[in-house]
N, CA, C and O of each residue as an XYZ file, in Angstrom:
364
protein
N     -37.783     27.058    -33.560
C     -37.427     25.997    -34.492
C     -37.618     26.533    -35.914
O     -38.657     27.111    -36.234
N     -36.612     26.337    -36.753
C     -36.754     26.801    -38.128
C     -37.479     25.754    -38.976
O     -37.677     24.618    -38.546
N     -37.864     26.149    -40.165
C     -38.661     25.286    -41.036
C     -37.904     24.013    -41.421
O     -38.500     22.939    -41.504
N     -36.614     24.127    -41.651
C     -35.805     22.948    -42.012
C     -35.837     21.907    -40.901
O     -35.973     20.714    -41.170
N     -35.711     22.355    -39.653
C     -35.778     21.431    -38.511
C     -37.169     20.821    -38.379
O     -37.311     19.626    -38.117
N     -38.194     21.653    -38.563
C     -39.571     21.182    -38.451
C     -39.871     20.100    -39.478
O     -40.461     19.072    -39.146
N     -39.464     20.328    -40.727
C     -39.694     19.340    -41.786
C     -38.976     18.038    -41.439
O     -39.543     16.954    -41.575
N     -37.742     18.149    -40.994
C     -36.979     16.960    -40.629
C     -37.639     16.172    -39.511
O     -37.716     14.946    -39.576
N     -38.118     16.869    -38.486
C     -38.784     16.196    -37.366
C     -40.098     15.562    -37.805
O     -40.434     14.457    -37.378
N     -40.835     16.260    -38.652
C     -42.101     15.713    -39.145
C     -41.864     14.441    -39.949
O     -42.581     13.454    -39.788
N     -40.870     14.467    -40.801
C     -40.545     13.277    -41.597
C     -40.175     12.129    -40.668
O     -40.668     11.012    -40.821
N     -39.313     12.409    -39.714
C     -38.852     11.365    -38.799
C     -40.005     10.776    -37.988
O     -40.101      9.556    -37.855
N     -40.872     11.616    -37.448
C     -41.996     11.132    -36.640
C     -42.969     10.300    -37.469
O     -43.425      9.246    -37.025
N     -43.284     10.771    -38.666
C     -44.206     10.026    -39.527
C     -43.592      8.709    -39.971
O     -44.266      7.679    -40.003
N     -42.319      8.747    -40.310
C     -41.615      7.525    -40.729
C     -41.641      6.493    -39.612
O     -41.943      5.322    -39.842
N     -41.328      6.930    -38.420
C     -41.321      6.005    -37.273
C     -42.716      5.470    -36.969
O     -42.874      4.304    -36.607
N     -43.729      6.327    -37.118
C     -45.093      5.883    -36.839
C     -45.545      4.801    -37.820
O     -46.417      3.991    -37.507
N     -44.948      4.799    -38.999
C     -45.254      3.770    -40.001
C     -44.340      2.556    -39.889
O     -44.529      1.564    -40.592
N     -43.349      2.636    -39.003
C     -42.411      1.527    -38.832
C     -41.455      1.365    -39.997
O     -41.015      0.255    -40.296
N     -41.133      2.466    -40.656
C     -40.230      2.441    -41.811
C     -38.854      2.919    -41.361
O     -38.743      3.928    -40.663
N     -37.821      2.210    -41.751
C     -36.464      2.655    -41.430
C     -36.095      3.830    -42.327
O     -36.686      4.030    -43.389
N     -35.123      4.591    -41.888
C     -34.635      5.714    -42.677
C     -34.116      5.218    -44.038
O     -34.347      5.843    -45.073
N     -33.424      4.102    -44.006
C     -32.892      3.521    -45.243
C     -34.018      3.119    -46.186
O     -33.933      3.359    -47.390
N     -35.069      2.511    -45.652
C     -36.195      2.083    -46.473
C     -36.930      3.282    -47.060
O     -37.334      3.256    -48.222
N     -37.105      4.329    -46.265
C     -37.745      5.541    -46.766
C     -36.939      6.111    -47.928
O     -37.496      6.452    -48.971
N     -35.641      6.210    -47.744
C     -34.781      6.741    -48.800
C     -34.863      5.879    -50.061
O     -34.934      6.398    -51.175
N     -34.853      4.579    -49.876
C     -34.940      3.667    -51.006
C     -36.255      3.842    -51.759
O     -36.267      3.965    -52.984
N     -37.354      3.853    -51.022
C     -38.676      3.993    -51.640
C     -38.854      5.352    -52.333
O     -39.510      5.449    -53.370
N     -38.258      6.396    -51.743
C     -38.368      7.742    -52.317
C     -37.311      7.979    -53.396
O     -37.313      9.011    -54.066
N     -36.419      7.018    -53.551
C     -35.336      7.101    -54.545
C     -34.426      8.305    -54.312
O     -34.103      9.068    -55.222
N     -34.026      8.435    -53.027
C     -33.048      9.455    -52.678
C     -31.944      8.802    -51.859
O     -32.125      7.716    -51.308
N     -30.815      9.465    -51.784
C     -29.650      8.946    -51.073
C     -29.931      8.847    -49.584
O     -30.483      9.776    -48.994
N     -29.555      7.723    -48.965
C     -29.801      7.490    -47.556
C     -29.082      8.500    -46.658
O     -29.637      8.946    -45.654
N     -27.867      8.853    -47.017
C     -27.124      9.856    -46.249
C     -27.800     11.216    -46.294
O     -27.859     11.936    -45.296
N     -28.302     11.548    -47.460
C     -29.040     12.805    -47.634
C     -30.298     12.789    -46.766
O     -30.628     13.780    -46.113
N     -30.998     11.643    -46.769
C     -32.222     11.504    -45.970
C     -31.928     11.753    -44.493
O     -32.691     12.438    -43.812
N     -30.832     11.200    -44.004
C     -30.447     11.394    -42.607
C     -30.178     12.849    -42.285
O     -30.557     13.334    -41.219
N     -29.532     13.541    -43.191
C     -29.232     14.958    -42.967
C     -30.493     15.813    -43.037
O     -30.594     16.828    -42.347
N     -31.454     15.408    -43.866
C     -32.734     16.117    -43.908
C     -33.451     15.945    -42.577
O     -33.928     16.921    -41.997
N     -33.532     14.700    -42.084
C     -34.208     14.446    -40.806
C     -33.537     15.172    -39.651
O     -34.208     15.564    -38.697
N     -32.230     15.354    -39.722
C     -31.497     16.030    -38.653
C     -31.445     17.544    -38.829
O     -30.808     18.239    -38.037
N     -32.114     18.059    -39.867
C     -32.160     19.496    -40.086
C     -30.891     20.079    -40.653
O     -30.700     21.295    -40.611
N     -30.014     19.242    -41.184
C     -28.753     19.729    -41.755
C     -28.926     20.204    -43.196
O     -28.237     21.126    -43.633
N     -29.847     19.577    -43.936
C     -30.110     19.931    -45.330
C     -31.558     20.346    -45.498
O     -32.454     19.827    -44.833
N     -31.768     21.288    -46.397
C     -33.119     21.649    -46.821
C     -33.508     20.732    -47.968
O     -32.649     20.220    -48.686
N     -34.794     20.530    -48.134
C     -35.250     19.683    -49.228
C     -35.914     20.533    -50.308
O     -36.521     21.565    -50.022
N     -35.788     20.082    -51.543
C     -36.497     20.734    -52.635
C     -37.953     20.276    -52.598
O     -38.294     19.306    -51.921
N     -38.787     20.974    -53.318
C     -40.194     20.565    -53.401
C     -40.333     19.198    -54.050
O     -41.214     18.423    -53.678
N     -39.479     18.896    -55.011
C     -39.530     17.585    -55.667
C     -39.233     16.461    -54.678
O     -39.906     15.431    -54.682
N     -38.226     16.661    -53.832
C     -37.866     15.650    -52.831
C     -38.958     15.566    -51.772
O     -39.318     14.472    -51.337
N     -39.490     16.716    -51.352
C     -40.570     16.727    -50.372
C     -41.769     15.928    -50.885
O     -42.412     15.202    -50.127
N     -42.057     16.069    -52.156
C     -43.175     15.331    -52.751
C     -42.902     13.828    -52.762
O     -43.791     13.035    -52.452
N     -41.682     13.433    -53.116
C     -41.324     12.007    -53.111
C     -41.475     11.405    -51.718
O     -42.023     10.314    -51.559
N     -40.987     12.122    -50.716
C     -41.057     11.639    -49.333
C     -42.515     11.544    -48.879
O     -42.909     10.563    -48.249
N     -43.308     12.560    -49.199
C     -44.709     12.552    -48.771
C     -45.486     11.406    -49.417
O     -46.397     10.855    -48.798
N     -45.140     11.043    -50.643
C     -45.806      9.913    -51.294
C     -45.527      8.615    -50.547
O     -46.428      7.799    -50.352
N     -44.288      8.427    -50.132
C     -43.928      7.222    -49.381
C     -44.621      7.218    -48.016
O     -45.089      6.177    -47.554
N     -44.682      8.381    -47.380
C     -45.299      8.486    -46.053
C     -46.827      8.564    -46.128
O     -47.504      8.552    -45.101
N     -47.351      8.643    -47.323
C     -48.800      8.654    -47.567
C     -49.494      9.837    -46.904
O     -50.552      9.695    -46.292
N     -48.877     11.004    -47.038
C     -49.465     12.240    -46.528
C     -49.341     13.325    -47.590
O     -48.517     13.224    -48.498
N     -50.154     14.348    -47.470
C     -50.020     15.507    -48.330
C     -48.710     16.210    -47.967
O     -48.356     16.265    -46.790
N     -47.986     16.747    -48.948
C     -46.719     17.424    -48.622
C     -46.863     18.522    -47.575
O     -45.921     18.785    -46.827
N     -48.015     19.161    -47.511
C     -48.214     20.239    -46.534
C     -48.102     19.742    -45.093
O     -47.745     20.509    -44.199
N     -48.401     18.475    -44.867
C     -48.301     17.896    -43.517
C     -46.860     17.962    -43.015
O     -46.623     18.119    -41.817
N     -45.908     17.844    -43.924
C     -44.503     17.866    -43.522
C     -44.035     19.261    -43.126
O     -42.986     19.411    -42.501
N     -44.807     20.281    -43.487
C     -44.442     21.662    -43.168
C     -45.102     22.172    -41.895
O     -44.695     23.201    -41.355
N     -46.101     21.475    -41.419
C     -46.891     21.938    -40.276
C     -46.121     21.876    -38.963
O     -45.271     21.008    -38.763
N     -46.438     22.822    -38.067
C     -45.905     22.699    -36.702
C     -46.487     21.432    -36.075
O     -47.655     21.110    -36.292
N     -45.688     20.729    -35.311
C     -46.146     19.495    -34.670
C     -46.948     19.824    -33.438
O     -46.692     20.819    -32.760
N     -47.926     18.976    -33.149
C     -48.711     19.065    -31.922
C     -47.918     18.322    -30.859
O     -47.955     17.092    -30.801
N     -47.200     19.060    -30.019
C     -46.320     18.421    -29.037
C     -47.103     17.663    -27.967
O     -46.567     16.748    -27.342
N     -48.353     18.030    -27.752
C     -49.167     17.322    -26.772
C     -49.703     16.010    -27.331
O     -49.912     15.058    -26.580
N     -49.928     15.951    -28.648
C     -50.521     14.775    -29.264
C     -49.929     14.560    -30.650
O     -50.598     14.823    -31.650
N     -48.667     14.080    -30.730
C     -48.024     13.911    -32.029
C     -48.766     12.955    -32.949
O     -48.611     13.040    -34.167
N     -49.567     12.044    -32.402
C     -50.308     11.096    -33.234
C     -51.405     11.777    -34.035
O     -51.947     11.187    -34.970
N     -51.738     13.015    -33.680
C     -52.810     13.713    -34.383
C     -52.466     13.978    -35.835
O     -53.362     14.242    -36.637
N     -51.202     13.917    -36.193
C     -50.777     14.165    -37.558
C     -50.442     12.893    -38.314
O     -50.035     12.961    -39.474
N     -50.602     11.748    -37.696
C     -50.216     10.499    -38.330
C     -51.152     10.142    -39.466
O     -52.344     10.447    -39.415
N     -50.612      9.488    -40.506
C     -51.456      9.060    -41.608
C     -52.557      8.138    -41.099
O     -52.359      7.360    -40.166
N     -53.707      8.244    -41.725
C     -54.815      7.394    -41.328
C     -55.659      7.997    -40.230
O     -56.767      7.528    -39.971
N     -55.154      9.031    -39.581
C     -55.907      9.706    -38.543
C     -56.762     10.759    -39.221
O     -56.227     11.627    -39.911
N     -58.057     10.708    -39.046
C     -58.960     11.611    -39.753
C     -58.682     13.079    -39.422
O     -58.951     13.955    -40.245
N     -58.152     13.357    -38.238
C     -57.854     14.741    -37.871
C     -56.761     15.316    -38.755
O     -56.770     16.509    -39.056
N     -55.819     14.477    -39.175
C     -54.726     14.979    -39.993
C     -55.171     15.259    -41.410
O     -54.479     15.958    -42.149
N     -56.324     14.722    -41.807
C     -56.817     14.919    -43.162
C     -57.917     15.967    -43.211
O     -58.475     16.236    -44.275
N     -58.232     16.559    -42.063
C     -59.265     17.553    -42.010
C     -60.660     16.967    -42.174
O     -61.580     17.668    -42.595
N     -60.825     15.705    -41.848
C     -62.108     15.032    -41.974
C     -62.645     14.735    -40.587
O     -61.885     14.609    -39.627
N     -63.935     14.627    -40.492
C     -64.477     14.196    -39.217
C     -64.841     12.738    -39.310
O     -64.916     12.188    -40.409
N     -65.068     12.103    -38.189
C     -65.290     10.652    -38.171
C     -66.632     10.249    -38.729
O     -66.872      9.062    -38.954
N     -67.523     11.211    -38.961
C     -68.849     10.856    -39.480
C     -68.871     10.734    -40.993
O     -69.890     10.322    -41.548
N     -67.782     11.078    -41.688
C     -67.806     11.010    -43.147
C     -67.424      9.663    -43.677
O     -67.401      9.461    -44.891
């Protein structure tokens, strides 16, 4: 899987985990909805500026969108999960 596909899948999984539609994500990030769809499908690469806008809406650090997904436990990267923030539950 190339990085463009990985970023697209990460965005899509995080967006769905938050219950946000693709259209709503695009609206909140102030980017074109068609462009957002092509990013999620791995057709377009995103600039760092767009990646930052998307990560703000998804409430994650931009680096989370670049990470390989944990195929055994995709929820491990979801916002609000202490494992995705590098924190332990005792803090």
